[in-house]
C-alpha positions as CSV (number, residue, x, y, z in Angstrom):
1,X,-26.4,-49.8,195.2
2,X,-24.6,-50.0,191.8
3,X,-25.1,-53.8,191.8
4,X,-28.8,-53.3,192.3
5,X,-29.0,-50.8,189.5
6,X,-27.0,-53.1,187.2
7,X,-29.4,-56.0,188.0
8,X,-32.5,-53.9,187.3
9,X,-31.2,-52.5,184.0
10,X,-30.3,-56.0,182.7
11,X,-33.8,-57.4,183.7
12,X,-35.5,-54.5,181.9
13,X,-33.3,-54.9,178.8
14,X,-33.9,-58.7,178.8
15,X,-37.6,-58.3,178.8
16,X,-37.5,-55.6,176.1
17,X,-35.4,-57.7,173.8
18,X,-37.6,-60.7,174.4
19,X,-40.7,-58.7,173.5
20,X,-39.1,-57.5,170.3
21,X,-38.2,-61.1,169.4
22,X,-41.8,-62.1,169.9
23,X,-43.1,-59.1,168.0
24,X,-40.9,-60.2,165.0
25,X,-41.5,-63.9,165.1
26,X,-45.3,-63.9,165.6
27,X,-46.3,-62.1,162.3
28,X,-43.5,-63.9,160.4
29,X,-45.0,-67.2,161.6
30,X,-48.5,-66.2,160.8
31,X,-47.4,-65.2,157.3
32,X,-45.9,-68.6,156.8
33,X,-42.4,-67.1,156.2
34,X,-40.5,-68.6,159.1
35,X,-38.3,-70.5,156.6
36,X,-38.3,-68.1,153.7
37,X,-37.9,-64.7,155.4
38,X,-34.3,-65.2,156.5
39,X,-33.7,-61.5,157.2
40,X,-36.6,-61.4,159.7
41,X,-35.5,-64.6,161.4
42,X,-31.9,-63.3,161.6
43,X,-33.2,-60.1,163.2
44,X,-35.2,-62.0,165.8
45,X,-32.2,-64.1,166.5
46,X,-30.1,-61.0,167.3
47,X,-32.7,-59.7,169.7
48,X,-33.1,-63.1,171.3
49,X,-29.4,-63.6,171.7
50,X,-29.1,-60.1,173.3
51,X,-32.0,-60.9,175.6
52,X,-30.3,-64.1,176.7
53,X,-27.0,-62.3,177.2
54,X,-28.6,-59.6,179.4
55,X,-30.3,-62.3,181.3
56,X,-26.9,-63.9,182.1
57,X,-25.6,-60.5,183.2
58,X,-28.7,-60.1,185.4
59,X,-28.0,-63.5,187.0
60,X,-24.4,-62.5,187.8
61,X,-25.6,-59.2,189.2
62,X,-28.1,-61.0,191.4
63,X,-25.4,-63.3,192.8
64,X,-23.2,-60.2,193.5
65,X,-26.1,-58.6,195.4
66,X,-26.6,-61.7,197.5
67,X,-22.9,-61.8,198.5
68,X,-23.1,-58.3,199.6
69,X,-20.9,-55.2,199.1
70,X,-17.2,-55.7,198.9
71,X,-17.4,-59.2,197.6
72,X,-16.6,-58.7,193.9
73,X,-13.9,-61.3,193.6
74,X,-14.8,-64.2,191.4
75,X,-16.0,-67.4,192.9
76,X,-16.4,-70.7,191.1
77,X,-20.1,-70.1,190.4
78,X,-19.5,-66.6,189.2
79,X,-16.6,-67.6,187.0
80,X,-18.9,-70.3,185.4
81,X,-21.6,-67.7,184.6
82,X,-18.9,-65.3,183.2
83,X,-17.7,-67.9,180.8
84,X,-21.2,-68.7,179.8
85,X,-21.9,-65.0,179.2
86,X,-18.7,-64.6,177.2
87,X,-19.6,-67.5,175.0
88,X,-23.1,-66.3,174.4
89,X,-21.8,-62.8,173.5
90,X,-19.6,-64.5,170.9
91,X,-22.7,-66.3,169.6
92,X,-24.5,-63.0,169.5
93,X,-21.6,-61.5,167.5
94,X,-21.8,-64.4,165.0
95,X,-25.5,-63.9,164.6
96,X,-24.9,-60.2,164.0
97,X,-22.4,-61.0,161.3
98,X,-24.9,-63.4,159.7
99,X,-27.6,-60.7,159.9
100,X,-25.5,-58.0,158.1
101,X,-24.4,-60.5,155.5
102,X,-28.1,-61.1,154.7
103,X,-29.0,-57.4,155.1
104,X,-26.6,-56.4,152.3
105,X,-28.6,-58.5,149.9
106,X,-31.9,-56.8,150.8
107,X,-33.0,-53.3,149.6
108,X,-35.6,-52.9,152.3
109,X,-37.3,-55.2,154.7
110,X,-40.7,-55.3,153.0
111,X,-43.2,-57.5,151.2
112,X,-45.7,-59.9,152.6
113,X,-44.7,-60.7,156.1
114,X,-42.4,-57.6,156.2
115,X,-41.5,-56.6,159.8
116,X,-40.2,-53.0,160.0
117,X,-38.6,-50.2,158.1
118,X,-36.9,-47.0,159.1
119,X,-39.2,-43.8,159.4
120,X,-37.8,-42.2,156.2
121,X,-38.1,-45.5,154.3
122,X,-41.6,-46.0,155.6
123,X,-42.5,-42.5,154.4
124,X,-41.2,-43.3,150.9
125,X,-43.0,-46.6,151.0
126,X,-46.2,-45.0,152.0
127,X,-45.9,-42.5,149.1
128,X,-45.2,-45.3,146.7
129,X,-48.2,-47.3,148.1
130,X,-50.4,-44.1,147.7
131,X,-49.2,-43.7,144.1
132,X,-49.9,-47.3,143.3
133,X,-53.3,-47.1,144.9
134,X,-54.2,-43.9,143.0
135,X,-53.0,-45.5,139.7
136,X,-55.1,-48.6,140.5
137,X,-58.1,-46.4,141.2
138,X,-57.5,-44.4,138.0
139,X,-57.2,-47.5,135.9
140,X,-60.4,-48.9,137.4
141,X,-62.2,-45.7,136.7
142,X,-60.9,-45.7,133.1
143,X,-62.0,-49.3,132.7
144,X,-65.4,-48.4,134.0
145,X,-65.7,-45.4,131.7
146,X,-64.5,-47.5,128.7
147,X,-67.0,-50.2,129.6
148,X,-69.8,-47.6,129.8
149,X,-68.8,-46.1,126.4
150,X,-68.6,-49.5,124.8
151,X,-72.0,-50.6,126.3
152,X,-73.8,-47.4,125.2
153,X,-72.2,-46.9,121.8
154,X,-74.5,-46.8,118.8
155,X,-72.0,-49.0,117.0
156,X,-72.1,-52.7,117.5
157,X,-69.1,-53.8,119.5
158,X,-68.8,-57.6,119.6
159,X,-66.2,-59.9,121.2
160,X,-65.5,-63.2,119.6
161,X,-63.4,-66.2,120.2
162,X,-60.8,-66.9,117.4
163,X,-63.3,-69.5,116.1
164,X,-66.2,-66.9,115.9
165,X,-68.3,-67.6,119.0
166,X,-69.8,-64.4,120.5
167,X,-68.3,-63.6,123.9
168,X,-69.4,-59.9,124.3
169,X,-72.5,-58.1,122.9
170,X,-73.1,-54.4,123.6
171,X,-76.3,-52.3,123.5
172,X,-75.4,-51.0,120.0
173,X,-75.3,-54.6,118.7
174,X,-78.8,-55.2,120.2
175,X,-80.1,-52.0,118.3
176,X,-78.5,-52.9,115.0
177,X,-79.2,-56.7,114.9
178,X,-82.2,-57.0,117.1
179,X,-80.7,-59.9,119.2
180,X,-80.3,-59.4,123.0
181,X,-77.0,-60.3,124.6
182,X,-78.6,-63.4,126.2
183,X,-79.6,-64.6,122.8
184,X,-76.2,-64.2,121.2
185,X,-73.6,-65.0,123.9
186,X,-72.0,-68.4,123.0
187,X,-73.6,-68.5,119.6
188,X,-71.6,-68.4,116.3
189,X,-71.5,-65.0,114.6
190,X,-72.3,-66.8,111.4
191,X,-76.0,-66.6,112.3
192,X,-75.8,-62.9,111.3
193,X,-74.9,-63.6,107.7
194,X,-76.2,-65.4,104.7
195,X,-74.2,-68.3,103.2
196,X,-71.8,-66.1,101.2
197,X,-71.4,-63.6,104.0
198,X,-70.6,-66.5,106.5
199,X,-67.9,-67.9,104.2
200,X,-66.3,-64.5,103.9
201,X,-66.5,-64.1,107.7
202,X,-64.8,-67.4,108.2
203,X,-62.0,-66.4,105.8
204,X,-61.4,-63.2,107.8
205,X,-61.3,-65.1,111.1
206,X,-58.9,-67.6,109.6
207,X,-56.6,-64.9,108.5
208,X,-56.6,-63.3,112.0
209,X,-55.9,-66.7,113.6
210,X,-52.9,-67.1,111.4
211,X,-51.4,-63.7,112.2
212,X,-52.9,-61.7,109.4
213,X,-53.8,-58.8,111.6
214,X,-56.9,-56.6,111.6
215,X,-59.1,-55.7,108.6
216,X,-61.6,-53.0,107.7
217,X,-64.3,-53.7,105.1
218,X,-67.9,-53.2,104.2
219,X,-70.4,-56.1,104.2
220,X,-74.1,-56.9,104.4
221,X,-75.4,-58.8,107.4
222,X,-78.9,-59.9,108.5
223,X,-81.0,-58.6,111.4
224,X,-83.1,-60.9,113.6
225,X,-86.1,-60.4,111.4
226,X,-84.2,-61.4,108.3
227,X,-83.8,-57.9,106.8
228,X,-80.4,-57.0,105.5
229,X,-78.2,-54.2,107.0
230,X,-75.2,-52.6,105.4
231,X,-72.2,-52.4,107.8
232,X,-68.7,-50.9,107.9
233,X,-66.7,-53.5,109.9
234,X,-63.4,-53.2,111.7
235,X,-62.1,-56.6,112.9
236,X,-58.9,-56.7,115.1
237,X,-57.2,-59.6,117.0
238,X,-56.9,-59.6,120.8
239,X,-53.5,-60.9,121.9
240,X,-52.1,-62.1,125.2
241,X,-48.6,-61.2,126.5
242,X,-47.0,-63.9,124.4
243,X,-48.7,-62.5,121.3
244,X,-51.1,-65.4,120.9
245,X,-54.5,-64.6,119.5
246,X,-57.0,-65.2,122.3
247,X,-60.0,-63.4,120.8
248,X,-61.3,-61.0,118.2
249,X,-62.9,-57.6,118.5
250,X,-65.5,-56.6,115.9
251,X,-66.9,-53.1,115.6
252,X,-69.8,-52.6,113.1
253,X,-71.4,-49.3,112.1
254,X,-74.7,-49.3,110.3
255,X,-74.2,-47.5,107.0
256,X,-77.5,-48.4,105.4
257,X,-78.9,-44.8,105.6
258,X,-75.5,-43.4,104.4
259,X,-75.4,-45.7,101.4
260,X,-79.0,-44.8,100.5
261,X,-78.1,-41.1,100.8
262,X,-75.0,-41.6,98.7
263,X,-77.0,-43.5,96.1
264,X,-79.7,-40.8,96.1
265,X,-77.0,-38.1,95.8
266,X,-75.4,-40.0,92.9
267,X,-78.7,-40.3,91.1
268,X,-79.4,-36.5,91.7
269,X,-76.0,-35.7,90.3
270,X,-76.5,-38.0,87.3
271,X,-79.9,-36.3,86.7
272,X,-78.2,-32.9,86.8
273,X,-75.5,-34.0,84.5
274,X,-78.1,-35.5,82.1
275,X,-80.0,-32.2,82.1
276,X,-76.8,-30.3,81.4
277,X,-75.9,-32.7,78.6
278,X,-79.3,-32.4,77.1
279,X,-79.1,-28.6,77.3
280,X,-75.7,-28.5,75.6
281,X,-76.9,-30.9,72.9
282,X,-79.9,-28.7,72.4
283,X,-77.9,-25.6,71.9
284,X,-75.7,-27.4,69.5
285,X,-78.6,-28.9,67.6
286,X,-80.5,-25.6,67.5
287,X,-77.5,-23.8,66.0
288,X,-77.0,-26.5,63.4
289,X,-80.8,-26.5,62.6
290,X,-81.0,-22.8,62.1
291,X,-77.9,-22.6,59.9
292,X,-78.9,-25.8,58.0
293,X,-82.4,-24.3,57.4
294,X,-80.8,-21.3,55.7
295,X,-78.7,-23.6,53.5
296,X,-81.8,-25.7,52.7
297,X,-83.8,-22.6,51.8
298,X,-81.1,-21.7,49.3
299,X,-80.9,-25.2,47.9
300,X,-84.7,-25.6,47.7
301,X,-85.3,-22.3,46.0
302,X,-82.6,-22.8,43.4
303,X,-83.9,-26.3,42.8
304,X,-87.4,-24.8,42.2
305,X,-85.9,-22.2,39.8
306,X,-84.2,-25.0,37.9
307,X,-87.4,-27.0,37.7
308,X,-89.2,-24.0,36.2
309,X,-86.4,-23.5,33.6
310,X,-86.4,-27.2,32.5
311,X,-90.0,-27.7,31.5
312,X,-88.8,-28.9,28.1
313,X,-86.4,-31.5,29.7
314,X,-88.5,-34.1,31.6
315,X,-85.4,-36.2,32.6
316,X,-83.7,-33.3,34.3
317,X,-86.9,-32.2,35.9
318,X,-87.3,-35.7,37.4
319,X,-83.8,-35.6,38.8
320,X,-84.5,-32.1,40.2
321,X,-87.7,-33.2,41.8
322,X,-85.9,-36.0,43.6
323,X,-83.5,-33.4,44.9
324,X,-86.5,-31.3,46.0
325,X,-87.9,-34.3,47.9
326,X,-84.6,-34.7,49.7
327,X,-84.6,-31.0,50.6
328,X,-88.1,-31.5,52.1
329,X,-86.9,-34.5,54.1
330,X,-84.0,-32.5,55.4
331,X,-86.4,-29.7,56.3
332,X,-88.5,-32.2,58.4
333,X,-85.3,-33.2,60.3
334,X,-84.5,-29.6,61.1
335,X,-88.0,-29.0,62.3
336,X,-87.6,-32.0,64.6
337,X,-84.4,-30.6,65.9
338,X,-86.0,-27.2,66.5
339,X,-88.8,-29.0,68.4
340,X,-86.2,-30.7,70.6
341,X,-84.5,-27.4,71.3
342,X,-87.8,-25.6,71.8
343,X,-86.9,-23.3,68.9
344,X,-90.0,-23.9,66.8
345,X,-93.2,-22.0,67.0
346,X,-96.0,-23.8,68.7
347,X,-99.8,-23.1,69.2
348,X,-100.8,-24.5,72.6
349,X,-104.4,-25.1,73.5
350,X,-106.4,-27.0,76.1
351,X,-106.6,-30.7,75.1
352,X,-108.2,-33.7,76.7
353,X,-105.8,-36.5,76.8
354,X,-108.6,-39.1,76.4
355,X,-109.4,-37.4,73.1
356,X,-105.8,-37.4,72.0
357,X,-105.4,-41.1,72.8
358,X,-108.6,-42.0,70.9
359,X,-107.4,-40.0,67.8
360,X,-104.0,-41.7,67.8
361,X,-105.5,-45.1,68.4
362,X,-107.7,-44.6,65.4
363,X,-104.8,-43.5,63.2
364,X,-102.6,-46.4,64.3
365,X,-105.2,-49.1,64.4
366,X,-105.3,-49.5,60.6
367,X,-101.6,-49.0,59.9
368,X,-99.5,-50.3,62.8
369,X,-99.7,-54.0,61.6
370,X,-101.7,-57.0,62.3
371,X,-99.0,-58.6,64.4
372,X,-99.4,-55.8,67.0
373,X,-102.3,-55.6,69.5
374,X,-103.1,-51.9,70.2
375,X,-105.0,-51.2,73.4
376,X,-106.3,-47.8,74.6
377,X,-107.0,-47.3,78.3
378,X,-108.6,-43.8,78.8
379,X,-108.9,-42.0,82.2
380,X,-112.1,-42.2,84.1
381,X,-112.6,-38.5,83.7
382,X,-111.4,-35.8,81.3
383,X,-107.7,-34.8,81.8
384,X,-107.1,-31.4,80.3
385,X,-103.5,-30.2,79.6
386,X,-102.2,-27.1,77.8
387,X,-100.1,-28.1,74.9
388,X,-99.8,-28.0,71.1
389,X,-102.3,-30.6,69.7
390,X,-100.1,-31.6,66.8
391,X,-97.1,-32.0,69.1
392,X,-99.1,-34.1,71.6
393,X,-100.1,-36.4,68.8
394,X,-96.5,-36.5,67.7
395,X,-95.5,-37.7,71.2
396,X,-97.9,-40.6,71.1
397,X,-97.1,-41.5,67.5
398,X,-93.3,-41.4,68.1
399,X,-93.6,-43.6,71.2
400,X,-96.0,-46.0,69.5
401,X,-93.9,-46.3,66.4
402,X,-90.8,-47.0,68.5
403,X,-92.7,-49.6,70.5
404,X,-93.8,-51.3,67.2
405,X,-90.2,-51.4,66.0
406,X,-89.2,-53.1,69.2
407,X,-91.6,-55.9,68.5
408,X,-90.7,-57.3,65.1
409,X,-92.3,-60.7,66.0
410,X,-95.5,-59.0,67.3
411,X,-96.7,-58.0,70.8
412,X,-98.9,-55.5,72.6
413,X,-98.9,-51.7,72.9
414,X,-101.0,-50.0,75.5
415,X,-101.9,-46.3,75.5
416,X,-103.1,-45.1,78.8
417,X,-104.1,-41.8,80.5
418,X,-104.4,-41.2,84.2
419,X,-103.2,-38.8,87.0
420,X,-100.2,-39.0,89.2
421,X,-99.1,-37.1,92.4
422,X,-95.3,-36.3,92.4
423,X,-93.4,-35.2,95.5
424,X,-90.7,-33.4,93.6
425,X,-87.9,-35.8,94.8
426,X,-88.2,-38.4,92.0
427,X,-84.7,-39.1,90.7
428,X,-85.5,-40.7,87.4
429,X,-87.5,-37.8,85.8
430,X,-86.2,-35.9,82.8
431,X,-86.2,-33.0,83.4
432,X,-87.1,-32.8,87.1
433,X,-90.5,-31.1,88.0
434,X,-92.0,-29.6,91.0
435,X,-94.3,-31.4,93.4
436,X,-98.0,-31.5,92.4
437,X,-100.7,-33.4,90.6
438,X,-100.0,-34.2,86.9
439,X,-101.8,-35.8,84.0
440,X,-99.9,-38.8,82.8
441,X,-99.6,-40.5,79.4
442,X,-98.3,-44.1,79.3
443,X,-97.1,-46.0,76.3
444,X,-96.1,-49.6,77.1
445,X,-94.9,-52.4,75.0
446,X,-93.9,-56.1,75.3
447,X,-90.8,-55.7,73.1
448,X,-87.2,-56.6,73.6
449,X,-86.5,-53.7,76.1
450,X,-83.4,-51.7,76.7
451,X,-80.3,-51.9,78.8
452,X,-79.7,-49.3,81.5
453,X,-76.8,-47.8,79.3
454,X,-79.2,-47.5,76.3
455,X,-82.0,-46.0,78.4
456,X,-79.6,-43.3,79.7
457,X,-79.0,-42.0,76.2
458,X,-82.3,-42.4,74.3
459,X,-83.2,-38.7,74.5
460,X,-80.0,-37.5,72.9
461,X,-80.4,-36.3,69.3
462,X,-79.1,-38.7,66.6
463,X,-78.7,-41.5,69.1
464,X,-80.4,-44.7,67.8
465,X,-80.0,-48.4,68.2
466,X,-81.8,-49.1,64.9
467,X,-79.9,-50.4,61.9
468,X,-78.4,-47.9,59.4
469,X,-81.1,-46.2,57.4
470,X,-83.9,-47.3,59.7
471,X,-84.0,-44.3,62.0
472,X,-82.7,-40.8,62.4
473,X,-82.3,-40.8,66.2
474,X,-84.5,-37.7,66.5
475,X,-87.9,-39.3,67.5
476,X,-87.3,-39.5,71.2
477,X,-85.3,-36.3,71.2
478,X,-88.3,-34.6,69.7
479,X,-90.6,-36.1,72.4
480,X,-88.2,-34.8,75.1
481,X,-88.3,-31.3,73.6
482,X,-92.1,-31.2,73.3
483,X,-92.6,-32.5,76.9
484,X,-90.1,-30.0,78.2
485,X,-91.7,-27.1,76.3
486,X,-95.1,-28.1,77.9
487,X,-93.6,-27.9,81.4
488,X,-93.7,-31.6,81.9
489,X,-91.3,-34.5,82.3
490,X,-90.7,-38.0,81.0
491,X,-89.7,-41.2,82.6
492,X,-88.7,-44.6,81.0
493,X,-88.7,-48.0,82.6
494,X,-87.4,-51.0,80.7
495,X,-86.0,-54.5,81.1
496,X,-84.3,-56.6,78.4
497,X,-86.5,-59.2,76.8
498,X,-89.5,-58.0,78.9
499,X,-90.6,-54.6,77.5
500,X,-90.7,-50.8,78.0
501,X,-93.0,-48.2,79.5
502,X,-92.7,-44.5,78.8
503,X,-94.5,-42.1,81.2
504,X,-95.1,-38.5,80.1
505,X,-96.2,-36.1,82.9
506,X,-98.0,-32.9,81.9
507,X,-99.4,-30.1,84.1
508,X,-103.1,-30.4,84.6
509,X,-105.2,-27.3,83.7
510,X,-106.9,-27.3,87.1
511,X,-106.3,-25.7,90.5
512,X,-104.6,-29.0,91.5
513,X,-101.4,-27.8,89.8
514,X,-100.9,-25.2,92.5
515,X,-101.5,-27.6,95.3
516,X,-98.5,-29.0,97.0
517,X,-98.7,-32.8,96.8
518,X,-97.5,-33.4,100.3
519,X,-100.0,-30.9,101.7
520,X,-102.9,-32.2,99.6
521,X,-102.3,-35.9,100.5
522,X,-104.0,-37.1,103.7
523,X,-101.6,-38.3,106.4
524,X,-100.2,-41.7,105.9
525,X,-101.9,-44.4,108.1
526,X,-99.9,-46.3,110.7
527,X,-99.1,-50.0,110.1
528,X,-100.0,-51.2,113.6
529,X,-97.0,-53.5,113.7
530,X,-98.2,-55.7,110.8
531,X,-95.5,-57.7,109.1
532,X,-94.9,-56.9,105.4
533,X,-92.8,-59.2,103.3
534,X,-91.1,-56.9,100.7
535,X,-89.8,-58.7,97.6
536,X,-87.8,-56.5,95.1
537,X,-84.8,-57.7,93.0
538,X,-83.3,-54.2,92.7
539,X,-81.2,-53.8,95.9
540,X,-81.3,-50.0,96.1
541,X,-85.1,-49.9,95.6
542,X,-85.5,-52.8,98.1
543,X,-83.8,-50.8,100.8
544,X,-85.9,-47.7,100.1
545,X,-89.2,-49.7,100.2
546,X,-88.1,-51.5,103.3
547,X,-87.3,-48.2,105.0
548,X,-90.6,-46.6,104.0
549,X,-92.5,-49.7,105.3
550,X,-90.6,-49.7,108.5
551,X,-91.0,-46.0,109.1
552,X,-94.8,-46.4,108.5
553,X,-95.2,-48.6,111.5
554,X,-94.9,-52.0,109.9
555,X,-92.3,-54.7,110.5
556,X,-90.5,-55.1,107.2
557,X,-89.0,-58.4,105.9
558,X,-86.9,-57.7,102.8
559,X,-86.1,-60.3,100.2
560,X,-84.2,-59.9,96.9
561,X,-85.8,-62.9,95.1
562,X,-88.8,-65.2,95.3
563,X,-86.9,-68.2,96.8
564,X,-85.4,-65.9,99.5
565,X,-88.9,-64.6,100.2
566,X,-90.2,-68.2,100.7
567,X,-87.5,-68.9,103.2
568,X,-88.3,-65.7,105.1
569,X,-92.0,-66.6,105.1
570,X,-91.2,-70.0,106.5
571,X,-89.1,-68.5,109.3
572,X,-91.2,-65.5,110.3
573,X,-94.5,-65.5,108.4
574,X,-96.2,-62.2,107.3
575,X,-99.5,-60.4,107.3
576,X,-99.1,-58.9,103.8
577,X,-97.0,-59.6,100.7
578,X,-95.6,-56.6,98.7
579,X,-93.8,-58.0,95.6
580,X,-92.4,-56.9,92.3
581,X,-94.2,-58.5,89.3
582,X,-91.3,-59.3,87.0
583,X,-88.3,-61.0,88.8
584,X,-85.6,-63.2,87.3
585,X,-85.9,-66.4,89.5
586,X,-89.6,-66.3,90.4
587,X,-92.2,-63.8,89.2
588,X,-94.4,-62.2,91.8
589,X,-97.7,-64.0,90.8
590,X,-95.9,-67.4,91.2
591,X,-94.5,-66.3,94.7
592,X,-98.0,-65.2,95.8
593,X,-99.4,-68.6,94.6
594,X,-96.8,-70.5,96.7
595,X,-97.4,-68.4,99.9
596,X,-101.2,-68.7,99.5
597,X,-100.9,-72.5,99.7
598,X,-100.0,-71.9,103.4
599,X,-102.3,-68.8,103.9
600,X,-105.1,-68.6,101.3
601,X,-106.3,-65.2,102.6
602,X,-102.8,-63.6,102.4
603,X,-103.3,-60.0,101.0
604,X,-100.9,-59.2,98.1
605,X,-99.9,-55.9,96.7
606,X,-98.1,-56.0,93.4
607,X,-95.7,-53.3,92.2
608,X,-94.1,-52.8,88.8
609,X,-92.4,-50.3,86.6
610,X,-94.8,-51.5,83.8
611,X,-98.3,-50.1,83.8
612,X,-101.2,-51.9,85.2
613,X,-102.9,-51.6,81.8
614,X,-100.1,-53.5,80.1
615,X,-99.8,-56.2,82.7
616,X,-103.5,-56.7,82.8
617,X,-104.1,-56.7,79.1
618,X,-101.3,-59.1,78.5
619,X,-102.5,-61.4,81.3
620,X,-99.3,-61.1,83.4
621,X,-101.6,-60.1,86.2
622,X,-105.4,-60.5,86.8
623,X,-107.1,-57.2,86.2
624,X,-108.7,-57.1,89.7
625,X,-105.4,-57.3,91.7
626,X,-104.1,-54.6,94.0
627,X,-101.4,-52.9,92.1
628,X,-98.9,-50.1,92.8
629,X,-97.2,-48.5,89.8
630,X,-93.5,-47.4,90.0
631,X,-92.4,-44.8,90.6
632,X,-94.5,-44.2,93.7
633,X,-94.2,-41.9,96.7
634,X,-94.0,-43.0,100.3
635,X,-97.6,-41.8,100.8
636,X,-98.8,-43.8,97.8
637,X,-97.2,-47.0,99.2
638,X,-98.4,-46.6,102.8
639,X,-102.0,-45.8,101.6
640,X,-102.0,-48.8,99.4
641,X,-100.8,-51.1,102.2
642,X,-103.4,-49.6,104.6
643,X,-106.2,-50.3,102.1
644,X,-105.1,-53.9,101.7
645,X,-106.4,-56.1,104.5
646,X,-107.7,-59.6,105.0
647,X,-111.2,-59.9,103.7
648,X,-111.6,-63.6,103.3
649,X,-110.8,-63.5,99.5
650,X,-107.6,-63.7,97.5
651,X,-107.8,-60.1,96.4
């Protein structure tokens, strides 16, 4: 019986070890690691050798069972199998030594083609795998979230090659530039810039390629329709693990509105500072005038006394009379100072501006000089204001005399009267006034003009650009004081070597003065998607006009000069041209002439800081053109554009 049990046990163990050997070798073979996974192969060899050893024991047990009980002495066959079993056991031991030699070099039996691990090790490995899987899921979720944030950001986020080709283009870039991702991928980013901007962009990319690092700066780029957009740019390199630049990330934020707001705020602050400066100067001048008047009264009276006492000395009387003339002249200066500071008595009355213009025109026509052409353009209906008649005449006379002095070689002066609607937000009015409808006096000339620095100071008392002895510097200060006293405002527009236009706004003596301009004006018509080519050489104003036009339902193409406008027209065309009249490279009428060679019926709206009367009378423009006078409101502009459509004529 023991022999039978020994035989059965060895058969079972042989089959178990053989099964384990197959279970190890099959996956290792399938994984292609039969030669590389030495530890697995060594493990299978141990089980195989043990299976063979137990098979040998089973053979010997089987022979013993056949011989029967009591026959346990060795025969030749049995001795042969015993030696074979002993040798195989030694082989198994050698394989075991080889296995443990390998095993000491392995941390765990894992990796692709791994066979087994102990339960505790498997638990730790499962935990590690779970952590790795969770980290991988978290990283994927973060990447997906980041991709969503990038795609839906209002900022333009663009990927570039080191050479500047677009590799990524988010929704924000589509909104800012107008190009879709399909239109931009693979194209050079230089298409978004003009020549100067493209050169600067190339310099930035070259610096990044040569290890210069990222940069932040402001620049102007072009939208798909050719309009400029101001951007705050952050450009950073994308590096691989070796630190080589493999790409560039560019983030662009549209700061056009912010720059416009900053410019507007700057202008408002400057206007406030100007008003404060004028108020301080007025207080100083008023104090000086009052004290000086007292001194002049003493000098004048004592001079009169001396004249009375020297009747018998004509020479002395002649000298004293010269002194008296000087006292009178000084008195006139102090009266002008008091007018500037609103410290002089006035007698306001209702006056028609047309009548005032006619009177001043008659006074000046005979005295202003044959080299000056004087033109009066009255309003179509009476314009009644409440002001001192003498002071109103003084405004027109002072402005006309200044205009004459600005044209020593001759020129044209135009006196005009009309109405204007102000929205209260004008930034170039001195002092600022509330919204409403105003009567407007315009005095325009074709003289040598003024720089912006000079124009900023012309209303200060004693400030003058005339030669010594040719002016007191109180003429325009007096005008400022009279206008302010009447509740009005004054605006000046001037360009060197072109001319100057003064606009005086005075409250109308009608119910219109109480009407809010925005409420009184009809709603602005919609542009219906028509394309307007805006040409304005002043960048800040160009942005404002382009924004008004765009908000009014038009498609705005903005150019800073005539040649640039021609290029935009050739690329995109337009339904209407809105252009400044006087521009450095190409004047507005010449631009309109060029574009009408392609489209004879192209509607044109001219805009200028000079009055229509001046431009028409001096033949800069035809008198029957469509004209918009600066400064204008958004409503003025949109109504003017809406009223200008193709009619089959040039006008």
